[in-house]
C-alpha positions, 0 to 999 in steps of 0.5 A: 405403473406410470407410462409415457408415449415416445415417438418412433417409426412403424418399421425399424430400419436395418441401418438404425438397428445395425448402429444400435447393435454395434454400439451395444457390442462395443459396450460389452467389449469395453466393460471389463477393460480397466487399463486406463485410469480416467478422472473421477473414476470414469472407465474406458467404456464410458467414453464409448457410451458417450460417443455412441449414445447421441447417435443411437438415440437419434436413430430411435427418435425417428420411429412411431409411438410406443408405450414404455414404463417409467417406474424406475423414475421414482427411485431415480428421483429419490436418489438424486433428491437425497444426493442434492439435499445432503450436498448442502451440508456435506464437508466436501460439496465437490465430492457430492456433485461429482457423484451426482454427475456420474449417477445422472449420467448412469440413469440417462444411459440406463433409460436410453439403453432400455428403450434401445434394447426393447426395439432391437430385433432378435437377431442383432440382440442375439449377437450382442449376447454372443459377444458378451458371452465371449468377453466374459469367457475370455476374461475368465480364462485370463483370470484362471491363467493369472492364477496359474502364473504370477508372471502373467498377473504382473504383466497385465498389471504393468500394462495399466501402469500398476505395480503390486506385490505378487505375494498373496495376489488375487487374479482379476483378468482385465480389471487391472489395478493395484488394489485387491478390490479389483478381484472382487469387481472382476468376480462380480462381472463374471457372476453377471456373465451367466445372464448372456450365457443363458440367454444367448441360446447356446446348446445345452452342452455348450452352456454347461461348459461355459458355465463351468468355466465361469464358475472356475474363474469366480473361484480363482478370484478368491472373492468370498462374497461372489462365491456365497452369492453364486450359492444363493442364486443357485438355490433361487434357480432351483426353486424358480425352475420348480415353480415354472414347471409346477413340479417338486420332483423336478427340484429334486432332480436338478438338485441331484444333478447340481450336487454331482456336478459340484462334486465332480468340479470340486474333485477336478479342481482339487486334483489340478491344484494338488499337483502343485503345492504352490497352487494349493497354498495360494488358493487356501490363502486367498480364500480361507487365509484372509477370512478373519482379516477381511471380516474383521475389517468390514465390521470395524468399517461398518461401526465407524459408519454408524458412529459417523451417522450418530455423531452428525445426527444426519438420519434424513439427509446423510453427510453427503455422497462420497463424504464418509471418507472425509468425515471418518475419524480413521481417514483410511480413504475406504468406502463403507463396503455396503450399499445400504449402509453407504446410502444411509450414512451419506444420503440418509433415509430418503436415499435408502428409500430410493435404493430399496425401491430400485431393488423392489422394482427389479425383484418384482419384474423378475417375479412377473417374468417367472409368472408369465413363463409359468402360464405356458412353460412349454413356450417360455424358456427356463433360462429366464430364471437368471434374472431373479437369480442375478438380483438375489446374487447382487443383493448378497454381494452388496452386503460387503461391497458397493455396486450401485454404480457398476455399469454391468449391473445397469446393463442387466437391469435394462435387459430385464426391463426389455424382457419384461416389456416384451412379455407384458406387451404380448400378454396384453395383446393376446388378452385383447384378441382372445376370448377369456372363456376360450383361451387356447393352449400356448397362451403366451407363446408369442412372448419375448422368447418366442417371437421378437425375443433375444433368446428365441429359437 
């Protein structure tokens, strides 16, 4: 693992911590707001990020020295290198350069965000988790309200200047646009919302209530990929908790609880929708009714992507970022709706290698966090399993959607990197100060979640 020293101060000033916290709070507030259509598909949150990033980094630069991992620089370099290489033969170099610019910005933000999250104190970071949770829940309640009221859905769409037909609509909260894809983006945003809710330190009862609200909001978007991803991540959570506690019986116990909870939730949802035939018909239409059309469209799109790759003989360099729509014979202005295939077609094998490394590092980080938690489960929170669950969910959703430039995904990865760094730092310090043959109980009790952690207490 490659590491580098960065200049920082010995004690974090309350002023710099507060400014960083305010910037992060603003970031999570603006994440779901898609009302204004900006050039090059930039979002409102990007304006806030660009305004605060120089100030946040300025306060960070004046602190003592600290070691941070630069493992993600390797896949970042591979992705950018493949993008530059493919842009030389791309039919539309402008499209390629636009993508390179946007991804360079996201990479810089990600690395800066990781540094700032590592140094933010527990209290301020907990506030960020609280605000993020509130934003996700409010957006979820709006999604449910839009499902129950087509008039509200039309109103929120009109706020962004978008008009769409009400028939067969899919609620998307503040993800306002005239495309059905916004509902899928909203569902993925809600899915990642389990991260702040589980890490914020709410009581068990509050966490369950918020989690159920989040799940209902995902269901009402009609996103089949998000529902499948949730089920997949749930399986990961069960086995991860069993792994941390070293108990197979615990797996069975939680499995029974979850089955009961799903049955109760499903029964309640059925009772509510059955009271209104319109609600029931609409839910069936956006879930079951479009399955054949949606899956058939995906298969046709993927076949066209493979044809483009073969016809252009661009296995190593691709046809250029965001150039599939240019060279596609059908000219439907559609993306490939699959991250791996999109990287292969547009950036070649080099780009796919970079994407695979991103996923590999993120999975390895999540597994390491679980291993550290397993060393002393009494002092490590079980909620940390959410990182591996979210990564698995992201992989599942990416099979039918392109998520690589999703801002909330990079926020979650940066958060995981901060958790990993804190726990590894604590582990290394204890190894240096504790004799190997006289290791006391609670070996990892000074880990992130029990000291200067975002989820301590």
